[in-house]
N, C-alpha and C positions, 0 to 999 in steps of 0.2 A: 278480331282485335278491337274494332270499334266498340263492340258490345262489352268487352272486358273493361276498356277505359271508362265507358259509361257507368258500369257497375261500381268501379272504384270511386268515381266522382260522387255517385249517390251515397256510397258508404261514408266518404269523407264529410259530406254535408250532414249526414245523420249524426256522426260523432260530434261535429261542431255544434249542432243544436243541443246536444246533451251537456256541453261544457261551456259555462259562461265566459265571455271574453275577459281578459285581465283588467280592462278599463272599467268593468262594471263593479258596482259595490259588492263587497264581500258579504256573503250570506251569513246571517247571525246563526250561532250554534244553537242546537236544540236546547230548550230550557233544562237546567240542571234540576236534580231532585230538590225538594223543598229544604231550604237552609234555615234552621231555627234562629240563627244569629242575624238573618236578614229579614225576618218577619216585620212588615211595616208597623209603625206605631202611629196612631192617630193620623192616618193618611190624609183625610180631608182637611183637618186643621193644619197639619204640617205643610201642606202644599204652599201656603203663603211664604214659607221660608226657602223652598227648594227650587226657585226659578233657576234655570240653567244659565251659566255664564262661563266663559273660557278662563283658564288659569291666567293669573296676572302677576307680572314681575313688579314688585313694589320698590325695592331698592337693594342693591348688593346681593346678599345671601337670602333675601326675604321675598317670599312668594305667597300668593293666595290660590288655593285649589278647591275652594268651596262653592258657595251659591250666592244668589242675590240677597237672601235674607239671613244667611248663616256663614260666618267666616270659618274657614279651616286654613290654618297657617302651615307653611312649609319653610324650614330653614335648611339650606344646602351647605354642607360642610365638606372638608377635604376627605373625610373618612366615612361619610354616610349622611343621612337625612333625619330631620326631626319634624314630626307633625304636631300641630296644636289643635286639639279637639277632634271629634269624630262624627259630628252631626248625628243623623238618625240612621237606623239600620238600613232603610231603603235608599239611603244616600251613598252607601259604601261603594257600590259599583261605579258610580260617577266619580267619586274621589280617586279611586284606583285608576280609572281611565285617565283622569287629569295627570296623575303621576307618570303614567306610561307615556302620555303625550309629551311630557317634559323630559323624557329620557331617564326617569328615575325608577329603577327596578324596585319592586315592593320589598325585596330583601335588603335594600339600602336603608330602609327606615329602621332606625335603632331605638328611638324613643317616641312616644306619643304623650304629649303634655295635656293635662286636663285643666280647664278653667273652672268647671263646676259640674257636680254630679246630677244634672237634670237630663231627661231623655233627649232633648233637642240638641244637646252638645255631647252627650256621652252614650247615646243609644247605639252608635256605630263603633264604639271603642273595642268591644269584644271581637267583632269580626275583623276589624283592621289589625288588631294585635295578633289574631290567629293567622291572617293572611301574610303579614309582614314578619312575624316573629319578634316584633318590638315589645319593649316593656312600657307599660302605661305608668306615668309619673303624676302624682297628685298630692295634695295636702293630706296629712294624717286623717283628718275628719272626712274628707272626700273619699279617700281610699276605702274607708269602711263602708261608705254608701255604695261605691262602685263594686265592691266585692259581693254585696248582697242584691244589687240591682234595684234598690228602692230607697227613698229618703225616709228619715225618721221624723218624729214629731217636732224636732227642733228646727225643721225647715219651714219657713213661712208659707210655702205652697204645698206642704205635704199632703193636704187633703184632696188636692186636685191633680197631683202628678201621676203620670203613667209609669209603670214598671218598665225596666229595660234589661237587656242581657247582661248578666253579671260578668265582671272582668276578672280573669284569673291571674294574669301576670302583672303584678302591681309593685310599685316602689314608692312608699311614702317619702315626702321631702318636706322639711320644715322651712318656715319663713327665713329668708336670707341665705339659705344653702344654695350651692351652685351645682350645675350639671355640665360636664365638658364632653364634647364630641368633636374630634378633629381640632380645627382652629377656632371653634365657637364655644363660648362659655355662657350658659343661660342661668339667670338668677331667679329663684322663686320668690314671689312677693305676695304674702298673705293679704287678701283683700276681702274679708268677710262682710256680709251684709245681705246681699241677694240670697246667698246660702251661707251656712256656718263655715263651710270648707272651701269657699271660693279662693282661687289662686290666680294671680296674674304673672306674666313672665317677661323678663327683659333681657336684651342682648345687644351687641354692637354689630352694625352692618356697615360695610365699607364698599365704596366704588372708587377705586384708586385711593387718593388721599382724602376723599370726602367720606368721613366716618360719622355715623349717626347712632343715637340711642333709640332702640325700638322697644315699644311696649305693646304686648298683646294682652289686653285687659279683659277681665271677667266683667259680666254684667253688673251694673249698679242700680238696676231697676228695683225700687222698693215696693214690689208687688207682694200681695199675700192673699190667702184664701182661708175659708173655713173658720172665720172669726179670729184668726191670728192677729195680734196687735203688737207692734214694736214697742208701744208705750206701756205694755203690761210689765210690771216689775219682774215677773217670771222670765221675761225675755230681755232683761237688761243687758246681758252679755252681748247679744247680737246688736242691740241698739247702740251700745258703746263701740262695738266692733265696726259698725257702719261709719261712725264719726271718725274713728282712727283711719279707716280706709280713705275717706275724703281727704284727710290731712296727708296721708301717705302719697296719694296721687299728685297733690300739689307740690310735694317735695321731690318727686321721682324724676331722675334724668329722663327726658322724653322729647325726642325730636320727631318721631313718627309714632302715631297711635293707631293701633288696629283693635277693634272691639269685637267681642264674640258675635254680637248682632251689629252689623255695620251701620244700620240706621240710627243707633244710639249715639253715634259720634260724627254723623255726616259722612261716614266712610263710603256709603253708596254714591253720594255726590262726588266725592274725591276720586273714586274709581272711574266714574264716567268721564271726568275731566282728564284723568291720566291716560285713558284709552284714546281720547280725542287729541291730546297734546301732552306728551310726557314731560316736557320741560317748559317752565319750572315744575318740579314734582309737587303736585298738590298735597301729597301726604306729609311733606316736611312742614311741620308747624310746631315750634317749641312751646306754644301756649296750649296745645291740644289737651294734654292731661289735666291742666288746671281748669280748662273749660268743661271738660268731662266731669270733673269733681263738682264744680260749681252748679252745673245744670242738674245733676242728680241729688246733690244735697238740698237744693230748692224743692225738688220733688219729694224728698224724704221729709222735710219739714212740713210740707203741705199735707202729707199723709198723717204725720203726728198730730197736726192741728185738727184734722178730720176725726181721728180716733178719740181725741180728748175733748172734742167739741169746742175748741178755742177759736 
């Protein structure tokens, strides 16, 4: 009998050695077959944007689920969720993990709003749209670029931009049009300049009786490549579009500003303060959109002066 008990004990020990304890970390699944929609774009260069950071609650229905150098917005409504931007293909697994960590099933995402059709903000859209079943919403000009996965010659950076996975499920939306999901209405705000099809997005966020106007803004960086000049008469439409965009931001209802690249509006500093001390909320700043416009109009005028030799 003693021999039997000893054998049973040895068998139990062997089985225990084959099964990790529940307190141990879950083993990662075996790598899936190569996914063309997740193929990294400019991985070495893009690393500067993709520093890991935890999801952040900004105010009311408004969250961030992106990275240190790239914002990805999340609006939670009573009947689903809205994402803003998709970062790069290689960033999609982290975005989806952030959603799951917040208890947001991928199937809850109904719309993905696009600020601009460049690979750093739109490279992940195709994969996110596939995984969630959501519709990607963009300006008419940007929708054309997203559908083919590359910018045209009217983009100031077209000569240096990487291609990205084309988006199939698209809904163009014009300046001033609205999109409703549950109890949230999002308004499209055409803000051309950085790209011809840049679009910013505005909505209301409430915490009890404290309601705020939120702006998720496209980039206003007046960068160009390949000899493109905003001062060239052939590019007059985008030159004038930039000036209208600066004016629009100054007039826009704006209590909370979130920008596609957080560093362009001090969002990285605000987020660090929010994590350290949530109240008073450092993102609440009614002057933020005016400051954003003033800062980038000065950069635009500096660029024009350099182009024209003034």
